[in-house]
N, C-alpha and C positions, 0 to 999 in steps of 0.2 A: 179097810174101807167101812165106815159106819153106815148102818141102815137107819139110824135115827134121823128123822126129818121133822122140821116145823113146816107146816103147809099153809098156803093161802088160797082160798077158793072164792070165786065170785058166787055168792050164795044162790041168787036167783037168776044168774046169767044176764042181769040188767045193769051191771056196772054201778051198783048202789052200795051193797053190803058185802063186806069181806069177812069170811070165816077164817079164824086162825086156830090151828090145832097141832097136836103132836102125833106122830106115827112111827113106831119102831119096827113094824112088820110089813107095812104096805096094805094091810087090810082096810084101814080107815080111808086110804086114798080111793080104793075100789068102791067102798061103801058110798062115799060122797059123790063119786063119779056116777054110780048107778042111780043116785037121787037127782041127777040132772045138774049138779053143781059144776062149775067150770074151773079147772085148775089154773091158777095164775102163776104160782112159783113154789119151789121147794128149797128150803134152807137147811143144810146139814147142821144140826144143833141138838142140844140136849133138852129134856123136858123142863129143866130149870130155866133155860133161855126162853122157852115158850111162856113160862110163868112171868118172866120179866117183861116180855113183850105185852102180855095181857095187862100187867100192872101199869105200864107206860100209857097205853091208850085208854084204859079205864079211868086212870087218874085225870085224864084230859077230857073226860066226859063224852067219849066217842062210842060208848057201848050202845048197840042197837037191840031193841026189844024183839027177840025172835023166840017165841015160846018160852021155854025154861033155859034156853042156852045163854051162857054168859061169855061166849067166845066170838061174838060177832060185832063188827064195828062199821060205822058209817061216817063218811066225810073224806075230804081231800087228803088229810094227813096219812091215813092208812094206805091209800092208793099211792101216795108219793113215796111212802116207805118201801112198798113192794117194788115199785119202779126203780128206786135207788139201789136196793139190794141186787136186782138183776143187772142194772147198768154197771155197777161196780164189779160184777162177776162173783158176788158172794152167794147168790141164789140162782137157780136155773128154772126154766119153764117146763122141762120134761124130766121124768125120773132118770132116764139114761144119762142126761147131761149132769144131773145132780150127783151121780156116782163119781164124777171126776173133780168135785169141788172139795176143798179142805174144810175141816171144822175150825172155826175161827174164835178167838177170844171175844168176850162180850163187848169190850171197849171198841172193837172194830165194827160190830154190827149194831151198836147202840142206836136206837132211833133218834137220839139227840144229835147224831152226827149227820143227819140227812141234809143234803144240799139240793137245790132245785136244778133241774136239767132242762125241761121244756120251758118255753117262754109263756108265762101266764099273765103278762101285764096288760092284756087287752089290745096290744098293738096289732100291726098288720098280720103277723103270724097267727093271730087268734082266728082269722077267717078260715084257716085250714088246720085248726087244732085237731089232732087225732083223738079218737076215743081213748078211754082209760086203758082198756085191754090192748088196743093198738100201740099205745105208748110202751107198754111192757114188752110187747113183741119187738118193737123197734129197739128198745134198750137191750134186749137179748142178742139181737143181731149185731148191734154195735159192740157189745162186750166180747162176743165171739170173734169178730173181725179184729178187734184190738189185740186179743190174745194171740192171734196168729200172724198178723201182718209183719211184725218186726222180729219174729222168732226164727231161729235156725235150729233144727232138731238134730240130736246126736244120731249117727248111723246105728241102725238096729243091732248090728253085730257087736258094737261096743256095749250097748245096753245089756245084751244077752250075756256077755262076759261078766259085766258087773253083777248081774243077778246071780250068775253061777257062783261067784265068790261070796256075795253077801247072803245068799239064800232067798231072802225077801228084801224089798226096799221099803223102809218105813217112812222115809221123807225125801222129797226132792224140793229143796228150798228155792229153786229158780226155774219154774216150769210154767205150763199153761194146760188147759183142758185137753187140747189136741195132742200135745207131747206126752201127756200122761196115759194116753191110750196105749203107747208103747212101753213107757217106763213102768206103769202099773204100781206106782208108789201108793201106799196107804193114805198118805197126806202129801200135799204139795202146796207151794205158795206161788202165785202168779205175780206179774209185774204190778197188778192192782192191789196186791196184799204184800206190803214190804216185808219180805222174809227176814231181813236183817233185824227187825223189831220183834220177831216171833221166837218162841222157844224151839230149839232143835233137840232131837234125841233119837236113839235107836240106831238103825242101820241106814246110812245116808248115801244117796247118789247125788252128785252135783256137777252141773255144767253151767257155771255162772256166765254172765254177759262178758263178751270180749271187749271190755272197756275199763275205765278206771274203777268201776264197781267190782271188778274181779278181786282186787286186793281186799276190799271190805268183806266179801264173801269168804275169802281165804282166812282172814283174821277171825271171823265168826266161827268157821269150821274148826280151826285149831283151838280156839278158846273152849268151845263146847266139847271137843274131844278131850282136851286136857282136863276139863272139869268132870268128865265121866258121863255126861249126858249122852254123847254119841259113843256107841260101842264099837262101830266099825264104819268105814267110809271109803268110797272111791270117788275121786274128783278129777275133772278134765279141765286143762288150761291150755292156752296158746303157748307153744314152746318158747316164744320170745320172753315169756314171763320168767323163765329160769335165770335170766341175767338181771332181773329187776330186784331192787332192794327188798320189796315187800315179800318176795318169794322165800326169803330167809325163814319165815315162819313155817313154810312147808318143809324145807330142809330140816328144820329143827324137830319136827314131830312125825313126819311121814315114815312108814315102815319100809316102803319100797316105791320106786318110780319106774315108769315106762315112757320111753320116747318112741313115738309112733314111726312106723316105716312109711315114709311118704306122708302126704297130706290126706286127712280124712275128708270124705265127701259128705258134707252136711246137707240136710233136707230142709227146704224152705217151708215156713208155715203158710205162706201165700201160695196156693196151688198154681198161680199164674207165673211164678218164678221157676227158673231152672235150678237144679242142685248146684251147690258151689263149694269150693274149697278155700280155706284161708290161705294167705300168702306163705305161711310157714306150717310146719308140722304141729303136733300136739304133744303134751306131756300129761300123763295120767298118774295121779298120786294115790297111794293106798295107805290108809290108817287102820291099824288093827294088829291083832296078835298072830295072824296067819299070812305073813309075807310070802311064804313058799307056795301057799295055795293061790295067791294072787299071781305070782310069777308063772306057775304052771299053766294058768288059764290065759294070761295076757301076753305071754311071749310070742304068740302067733301074730300079734298086732305090731310088734316092734322089738326094741332092745330094752331089757330089764336092767335097771341100775340099782344095785344093792346099797342100802344106807348103812354106813358103819359109824358108831358113836363110841 
């Protein structure tokens, strides 16, 4: 989990000037907070990405004269950018929430991709237009709700077994901030960041959507494993998938399989929903050089199927 952050502060707390900077330790966040500046958002990103953000807004003439600082910007565009980052789930409004966000490629967070969210056309909604900071907070709530409402989280005992086999989880390509509190992957991709378009690597845990998307995630997993980017992986699928044509890619590369004993009890992302089980059991596939280690750990959850080639 990276500690590198690009931060956005409301410089004077008057919703006029945004300070943009980079912090790799947390010290600068504390410094700006002690100066009375108001934290707007944190984006997990490198110092190079901070430089690109500066160039973008400087080239558009938004630099604000604040002493000798060249890191402050004024105008709607910088505020729209921060709101967009938060609304998309790319940035968070608190350091704790930022800990659960992935580091994304530049083309995902490029300010040129910003799209409007709030209605600013002067229509009836303008009578009740929220303040700039209020927009960011509303965007944060909307992003968090979206990340949870349609999610079903893997039972913790399965996650613990996966971590026991893998040691650490480097990537969960089909997750959300709340789910990652349990998975504790170094990086993850939510439904707002299409994991199928991002690079995968290292030790992977995956519980893809129980839909047509499962086959695409399976293909991606097998391709990245076959190419050497993924060193080891544990992936969970609906047991009905085992009779699907697309599951052949799993049979062709998995080192071992487990069919669960009964149906797993998945945890809903929406706290108002009760836990639920799918109509069938689940199958868990292991990719790697230690199938015996996988079997020793996972046989308590069901029946191990040894793959012979």
